[in-house]
C-alpha positions in Angstrom: 7.6 -14.6 -34.1 8.7 -16.1 -30.7 12.0 -17.5 -29.8 13.0 -20.0 -27.1 14.7 -18.3 -24.4 17.7 -20.4 -24.7 18.5 -18.9 -27.9 18.6 -15.6 -26.6 20.4 -16.0 -23.2 23.5 -13.9 -24.1 21.2 -11.1 -24.6 19.3 -11.7 -21.7 22.7 -11.4 -19.5 23.7 -8.3 -21.3 20.2 -6.7 -20.8 19.3 -6.6 -24.1 15.7 -7.2 -23.0 15.5 -5.2 -20.0 14.4 -1.6 -19.4 16.3 -0.1 -16.8 14.7 2.5 -14.1 16.6 4.5 -11.7 15.6 2.8 -8.6 17.5 3.6 -5.7 18.1 1.4 -2.4 17.9 3.0 0.9 18.3 0.3 3.3 15.2 -2.2 2.7 13.2 0.4 0.6 13.5 0.8 -3.1 12.5 4.2 -4.4 12.0 5.4 -8.1 11.4 9.3 -7.6 10.6 10.8 -10.9 10.0 14.3 -9.5 7.3 13.7 -6.7 7.4 14.0 -2.8 7.8 11.2 -0.5 6.9 11.9 3.4 7.6 9.0 5.9 6.9 9.2 9.4 8.6 6.4 12.0 7.5 3.5 9.5 8.8 -0.2 9.8 9.7 -1.3 6.3 10.8 -5.0 5.4 13.2 -5.7 2.6 11.9 -5.1 -1.0 9.4 -2.2 -0.3 9.2 -0.2 -3.5 7.9 3.3 -3.9 7.1 4.6 -7.1 6.5 8.5 -7.3 5.8 10.4 -10.5 6.4 14.2 -11.6 4.3 16.4 -9.2 3.0 13.3 -7.0 2.9 12.8 -3.3 3.3 9.7 -1.3 2.8 10.2 2.9 3.0 7.1 5.4 2.2 8.0 9.0 4.0 6.9 11.9 4.0 3.4 13.3 2.8 1.8 10.3 4.4 -1.6 9.1 4.9 -2.5 5.6 6.1 -5.8 4.9 8.3 -7.3 2.0 8.0 -6.9 -1.8 4.6 -4.5 -1.4 4.5 -1.6 -3.8 3.3 1.6 -3.8 2.8 3.4 -7.2 2.0 7.2 -7.1 1.1 9.6 -10.0 -1.1 11.9 -8.0 -1.2 11.2 -4.3 -1.1 8.3 -2.0 -1.7 8.8 1.8 -1.3 6.0 4.3 -2.2 7.0 7.9 -1.0 6.2 11.1 -0.8 2.6 12.8 -1.6 0.7 9.4 -0.5 -2.9 9.1 0.4 -4.0 5.5 1.6 -7.6 4.6 3.6 -8.9 1.8 3.1 -8.5 -1.9 0.7 -5.7 -1.5 -0.2 -3.1 -4.3 -1.3 0.3 -3.6 -1.8 2.5 -6.6 -3.5 5.9 -7.5 -3.0 5.3 -11.2 -3.8 3.1 -14.3 -0.1 4.0 -15.9 -2.1 3.9 -19.5 -4.9 4.8 -21.2 -7.5 2.3 -22.9 -7.9 3.0 -26.6 -7.6 6.9 -27.1 -8.4 7.4 -23.6 -5.6 9.0 -21.5 -4.8 7.4 -18.2 -6.6 8.3 -14.9 -5.0 9.3 -11.9 -7.0 9.6 -8.5 -5.8 9.9 -5.0 -5.9 6.8 -3.0 -6.1 6.8 1.0 -5.9 4.3 3.6 -6.9 5.9 6.9 -5.5 5.1 10.5 -5.5 1.6 11.9 -5.8 -0.2 8.6 -4.8 -3.8 8.2 -4.3 -5.2 4.6 -3.8 -8.8 4.1 -1.0 -10.1 1.8 -1.6 -10.0 -2.1 -4.2 -7.7 -1.8 -4.5 -5.1 -4.3 -5.8 -1.4 -3.3 -6.7 0.6 -6.9 -7.0 4.3 -7.9 -9.3 6.3 -6.0 -10.1 4.1 -3.1 -10.6 5.2 0.6 -10.1 2.7 2.9 -11.8 3.8 6.2 -10.3 4.0 9.8 -9.7 0.6 11.5 -10.9 -1.5 8.4 -9.5 -4.8 7.4 -8.6 -6.2 3.8 -8.7 -9.8 3.5 -5.6 -11.4 1.7 -5.9 -11.7 -2.3 -8.6 -9.0 -2.2 -9.1 -6.6 -5.1 -10.2 -3.2 -3.5 -11.9 -1.1 -6.4 -14.2 0.7 -4.3 -14.5 2.7 -0.9 -14.3 0.6 2.5 -16.2 2.0 5.2 -14.4 2.5 8.8 -14.5 -1.0 11.1 -15.5 -3.1 8.0 -13.9 -6.4 7.0 -14.0 -6.6 3.0 -12.5 -9.5 0.9 -12.9 -11.2 -2.4 -12.6 -10.0 -6.1 -13.7 -7.3 -6.2 -13.9 -6.7 -2.3 -17.0 -6.8 -0.8 -18.3 -6.5 2.7 -17.8 -9.4 5.0 -18.5 -8.2 8.3 -18.6 -5.1 10.2 -16.5 -4.6 13.5 -16.8 -2.9 16.7 -14.8 0.3 16.9 -12.1 -0.2 19.8 -12.6 3.2 21.1 -14.7 4.1 23.7 -15.1 0.2 24.4 -13.2 0.6 27.9 -13.0 4.4 27.7 -9.9 4.0 25.6 -8.6 6.0 22.3 -8.4 4.1 19.0 -4.5 3.6 18.9 -3.7 0.1 17.9 0.0 0.2 18.6 0.5 -3.5 19.2 3.9 -3.8 17.3 5.5 -1.1 19.5 7.1 -2.4 22.4 6.9 0.9 24.3 2.9 0.7 24.1 1.0 0.4 27.2 -2.7 0.3 26.9 -4.7 2.6 29.4 -6.0 0.8 32.4 -9.4 -0.6 32.5 -11.6 1.2 34.6 -15.1 0.2 35.8 
């Protein structure tokens, strides 16, 4: 039978109702490494970002990616986040169910965010999804299927809202949206 939390305050303060995981804090980043591998490029993290990597799992985050506060990355297989991605706060990216349903075991399938992906706050990227180069995931979306490159998706489940014009080639420039990098200078426009 349930109890009013006031009756168990002492037990709550002692941690009797808490599970403890060996999370380690490295600057703004919290890591729970259960025997996997994490490879991080030149990345900007805000406070409270959490990466959990299971035994034999792999997480890779490419250069110039920006990951905002309280975003969580959970890997039991493989998660790759490409270069130049912008990930807002409270985003969840996972490649696992963590538990099965009924007698079925949990399912772990690699998840990939390709180069230049933007993810809005509160979005959830589920296992087995590939978000294509330059795609945008709207805030609060749940992405359960692959997203084509240069597409805006949104909703629950996420659906295509609009296709966007690729930046590359528009003015003879390469696609490298490093707008947050102060040293970035775009190639000059030539007629």
